[in-house]
PLY file of the C-alpha trace (Angstrom):
ply
format ascii 1.0
element vertex 280
property float x
property float y
property float z
element edge 279
property int vertex1
property int vertex2
end_header
-18.85 -0.71 4.73
-15.42 -1.97 2.94
-12.46 -0.01 4.17
-9.18 0.84 1.82
-5.84 0.79 2.21
-4.03 3.89 1.54
-2.30 4.21 -1.94
0.68 6.24 -1.44
4.01 5.11 -3.00
5.80 6.82 -0.42
5.29 9.86 2.22
5.18 13.23 -0.18
3.61 16.39 1.02
0.14 17.22 0.01
-1.05 20.08 -1.86
-3.48 22.67 -0.55
-5.88 21.63 -3.15
-9.15 23.46 -4.51
-12.17 20.90 -4.09
-11.81 17.89 -5.73
-14.43 17.17 -8.53
-16.75 14.28 -7.27
-16.75 10.72 -9.04
-19.54 9.42 -10.90
-21.80 7.80 -8.60
-20.23 4.39 -8.29
-22.42 1.04 -9.16
-21.97 -1.71 -6.94
-19.39 -4.33 -7.89
-20.67 -7.38 -9.34
-21.19 -10.00 -6.76
-18.57 -13.29 -6.58
-20.56 -15.84 -8.57
-19.05 -18.54 -6.54
-21.51 -17.58 -3.69
-24.30 -17.49 -6.07
-23.53 -21.46 -7.21
-23.75 -22.88 -3.82
-27.65 -22.83 -3.80
-27.71 -24.79 -7.26
-24.80 -27.04 -6.18
-26.35 -27.85 -2.74
-29.34 -29.04 -4.85
-27.17 -31.24 -7.22
-25.65 -32.61 -4.17
-28.87 -33.89 -2.21
-30.51 -35.06 -5.62
-27.14 -37.23 -6.04
-27.71 -38.65 -2.64
-31.60 -38.90 -2.59
-31.78 -40.53 -6.12
-28.66 -42.01 -6.90
-27.34 -43.27 -3.72
-30.95 -43.64 -2.20
-30.16 -42.06 1.15
-33.23 -41.02 3.41
-34.48 -37.56 2.44
-33.19 -36.08 6.02
-29.62 -37.59 5.14
-29.51 -36.29 1.73
-30.45 -33.01 2.77
-27.94 -33.03 5.87
-25.39 -33.91 3.04
-26.31 -30.82 1.37
-26.60 -28.68 4.36
-22.80 -27.53 4.50
-23.26 -25.51 1.33
-26.45 -23.92 2.26
-24.58 -22.65 5.32
-21.68 -21.67 3.70
-23.93 -19.69 1.27
-25.91 -18.37 4.27
-22.67 -17.09 6.15
-19.97 -16.16 2.87
-21.03 -12.58 2.57
-20.31 -11.94 5.76
-17.30 -13.74 5.56
-15.96 -11.98 3.02
-16.70 -8.76 4.39
-14.58 -9.66 7.49
-12.13 -11.04 5.57
-11.40 -7.86 3.49
-11.67 -5.66 6.57
-8.87 -7.53 7.94
-6.75 -7.70 5.03
-6.88 -3.79 4.90
-6.12 -3.50 8.49
-3.16 -5.77 8.14
-1.93 -4.35 4.94
-0.89 -1.02 6.23
1.88 -2.42 8.52
3.19 -4.52 6.03
3.20 -1.17 3.58
5.12 0.69 5.91
7.63 -2.09 6.17
7.70 -2.37 2.30
7.36 -6.20 2.69
6.05 -7.87 -0.19
6.69 -11.40 0.72
4.54 -10.97 3.72
2.35 -9.13 1.61
1.53 -11.58 -0.99
1.23 -14.10 1.58
-1.49 -12.42 3.74
-3.05 -11.85 0.17
-3.10 -15.88 -0.23
-4.30 -16.22 2.85
-7.68 -13.94 2.94
-9.54 -16.94 2.03
-12.73 -15.36 2.67
-11.94 -12.31 0.37
-10.45 -14.36 -2.77
-13.58 -16.77 -2.70
-16.54 -14.55 -2.00
-15.81 -10.77 -2.06
-16.76 -9.15 -5.29
-14.13 -9.83 -7.83
-13.51 -5.67 -8.47
-12.49 -5.49 -4.55
-10.48 -8.68 -5.07
-8.69 -7.42 -8.24
-8.22 -3.79 -6.51
-6.33 -5.87 -3.49
-4.31 -8.00 -6.01
-3.09 -5.17 -7.89
-1.97 -3.49 -4.76
-0.14 -6.70 -4.10
1.61 -7.19 -7.21
2.68 -3.45 -7.64
4.74 -4.02 -4.33
6.16 -6.92 -5.67
7.36 -5.00 -9.07
5.41 -7.06 -10.95
3.93 -3.76 -12.83
2.33 -6.23 -15.83
0.22 -8.22 -13.26
-0.74 -4.99 -11.34
-1.85 -3.25 -14.44
-4.27 -6.07 -15.56
-5.64 -6.40 -12.46
-6.48 -2.62 -12.18
-8.14 -2.81 -15.61
-10.22 -5.72 -14.11
-11.19 -3.69 -11.10
-11.67 -0.67 -12.98
-14.04 -2.43 -15.55
-16.15 -4.16 -12.06
-16.42 -0.56 -10.56
-17.51 1.25 -13.94
-17.47 5.05 -13.75
-17.22 5.41 -10.13
-14.07 3.43 -9.28
-12.30 4.28 -6.41
-9.20 6.64 -6.86
-7.13 4.14 -5.40
-7.77 1.97 -8.82
-7.21 4.93 -10.85
-4.18 5.77 -9.27
-2.44 2.19 -9.20
-3.27 1.77 -13.05
-1.58 4.94 -14.01
1.41 4.05 -11.77
1.43 0.30 -13.34
1.16 2.17 -16.94
4.17 4.40 -15.82
6.52 1.74 -14.65
5.76 -0.14 -17.67
6.55 2.72 -20.07
3.18 2.91 -21.87
3.46 6.55 -22.26
0.28 7.21 -23.89
-1.99 5.10 -21.44
-0.17 6.51 -18.40
-1.17 9.83 -19.32
-4.60 9.12 -20.09
-5.01 7.52 -16.57
-3.11 10.41 -14.38
-5.39 12.77 -16.27
-8.52 11.05 -14.97
-6.96 11.14 -11.45
-6.09 15.15 -11.54
-9.73 15.37 -12.82
-10.68 14.04 -9.04
-8.06 15.16 -6.95
-5.01 17.81 -6.97
-3.37 16.44 -3.98
-1.05 13.83 -4.88
2.54 15.04 -5.73
3.83 11.79 -7.11
1.05 11.76 -9.82
1.88 15.49 -10.78
5.43 14.12 -10.90
5.20 11.37 -13.06
2.54 13.03 -15.44
5.32 15.62 -15.90
7.96 12.94 -16.71
5.25 11.11 -18.97
4.59 14.31 -20.89
8.47 14.83 -21.55
8.84 11.42 -23.16
6.14 12.35 -25.63
8.23 14.78 -25.97
6.37 17.78 -28.00
6.39 21.35 -26.99
2.77 21.61 -25.79
3.56 18.30 -23.49
6.74 20.33 -21.98
4.60 23.18 -21.64
1.92 21.11 -19.36
4.90 19.26 -17.96
6.44 22.85 -16.74
3.02 23.85 -14.93
2.78 20.86 -13.32
6.65 20.72 -11.92
5.93 24.55 -10.84
3.11 23.43 -8.70
5.38 20.82 -7.04
8.66 23.12 -6.47
6.11 25.84 -5.08
4.75 23.25 -2.47
7.58 21.23 -1.45
11.79 21.88 -1.98
12.98 20.52 -5.14
14.81 16.97 -5.29
16.77 15.54 -7.64
14.37 14.32 -9.78
12.18 17.24 -9.89
15.54 19.22 -11.11
16.27 16.69 -13.89
12.31 16.94 -14.77
12.83 20.54 -15.17
16.20 20.34 -17.04
14.51 18.15 -19.25
11.70 20.94 -19.95
13.98 23.65 -20.57
16.06 21.38 -23.22
12.80 20.80 -25.33
12.14 24.30 -24.79
15.65 25.50 -26.19
16.84 26.58 -22.90
20.11 24.97 -23.14
21.88 27.18 -20.69
19.19 26.58 -18.20
18.92 22.90 -18.64
22.37 22.58 -17.90
22.20 24.50 -14.43
19.22 22.51 -13.75
20.62 19.12 -14.53
23.88 20.50 -12.19
21.14 21.01 -9.39
19.86 17.44 -9.77
23.52 16.14 -9.55
24.40 17.97 -6.45
20.91 17.28 -4.50
21.31 13.46 -5.18
20.98 11.33 -2.04
22.93 8.44 -0.77
19.89 5.87 -1.54
19.23 7.98 -4.94
16.87 6.10 -7.24
18.92 4.30 -9.62
16.34 5.34 -12.58
17.80 8.65 -11.90
20.64 8.01 -13.96
18.58 7.52 -16.94
16.74 10.06 -16.82
19.68 12.51 -16.61
20.92 10.71 -19.65
17.49 11.66 -21.43
18.03 15.22 -20.50
21.45 15.59 -21.98
20.47 13.66 -24.88
17.39 16.28 -25.13
19.64 19.01 -25.01
22.04 17.68 -27.31
19.71 17.45 -30.03
18.70 21.22 -29.19
22.56 22.08 -30.01
22.57 20.15 -32.98
18.97 21.65 -34.80
0 1
1 2
2 3
3 4
4 5
5 6
6 7
7 8
8 9
9 10
10 11
11 12
12 13
13 14
14 15
15 16
16 17
17 18
18 19
19 20
20 21
21 22
22 23
23 24
24 25
25 26
26 27
27 28
28 29
29 30
30 31
31 32
32 33
33 34
34 35
35 36
36 37
37 38
38 39
39 40
40 41
41 42
42 43
43 44
44 45
45 46
46 47
47 48
48 49
49 50
50 51
51 52
52 53
53 54
54 55
55 56
56 57
57 58
58 59
59 60
60 61
61 62
62 63
63 64
64 65
65 66
66 67
67 68
68 69
69 70
70 71
71 72
72 73
73 74
74 75
75 76
76 77
77 78
78 79
79 80
80 81
81 82
82 83
83 84
84 85
85 86
86 87
87 88
88 89
89 90
90 91
91 92
92 93
93 94
94 95
95 96
96 97
97 98
98 99
99 100
100 101
101 102
102 103
103 104
104 105
105 106
106 107
107 108
108 109
109 110
110 111
111 112
112 113
113 114
114 115
115 116
116 117
117 118
118 119
119 120
120 121
121 122
122 123
123 124
124 125
125 126
126 127
127 128
128 129
129 130
130 131
131 132
132 133
133 134
134 135
135 136
136 137
137 138
138 139
139 140
140 141
141 142
142 143
143 144
144 145
145 146
146 147
147 148
148 149
149 150
150 151
151 152
152 153
153 154
154 155
155 156
156 157
157 158
158 159
159 160
160 161
161 162
162 163
163 164
164 165
165 166
166 167
167 168
168 169
169 170
170 171
171 172
172 173
173 174
174 175
175 176
176 177
177 178
178 179
179 180
180 181
181 182
182 183
183 184
184 185
185 186
186 187
187 188
188 189
189 190
190 191
191 192
192 193
193 194
194 195
195 196
196 197
197 198
198 199
199 200
200 201
201 202
202 203
203 204
204 205
205 206
206 207
207 208
208 209
209 210
210 211
211 212
212 213
213 214
214 215
215 216
216 217
217 218
218 219
219 220
220 221
221 222
222 223
223 224
224 225
225 226
226 227
227 228
228 229
229 230
230 231
231 232
232 233
233 234
234 235
235 236
236 237
237 238
238 239
239 240
240 241
241 242
242 243
243 244
244 245
245 246
246 247
247 248
248 249
249 250
250 251
251 252
252 253
253 254
254 255
255 256
256 257
257 258
258 259
259 260
260 261
261 262
262 263
263 264
264 265
265 266
266 267
267 268
268 269
269 270
270 271
271 272
272 273
273 274
274 275
275 276
276 277
277 278
278 279
């Protein structure tokens, strides 16, 4: 059984959620083609040494033996390599050390060569996301999603959604986050990012959907500077200019010393939306 690293970008409170929707029955991911190429390759090697180099049959078979042994033990090596990578990745994620995480991925030779491509792509997406390479992460998660099919692990859906969100691919991010919410309601970051994606699209219906998501987040945990800013954006789109200004002020007061630089851009967009309502 392959273990999976946790896919939580930062510590956030969990919801008391209803029972999640069970995923579709997963199909086994396609095996690594390299493993199955070893058998015909061993035959070719034996024939070359036997017929081409005119070696005795025993010597030719001995030349092909390493490939046969590699084929026999490759599946076990892949499982062990995946398990060890998943074990080692947890402290690296906690320390937020993308350089060592990438080095550890590159060093997982058994996993990279012989594990099913979907499993490798899922972990490559995690590594690329931690390195801030969101386009590469999106490609990796989409490859993993294709390999797993309808029963893809939740980690793949969440990773793909986050990558699309970071790339400002609004419609694609919304689609991915909605698929996550169909499986689980227990990830506050998903609610928050989906609300922001709805507000970026900017229709009144989107603002109503965002309001519901933010109400759920604020009901289960203290509001943060970002939540106040998103709530202000909802009010600005809905025409509540005074409420938007009040919430925007709360966002500015609640900011932390290590505040996300992107929060200033978010507040600017709220002010822009509020000004548009005043002009209309």
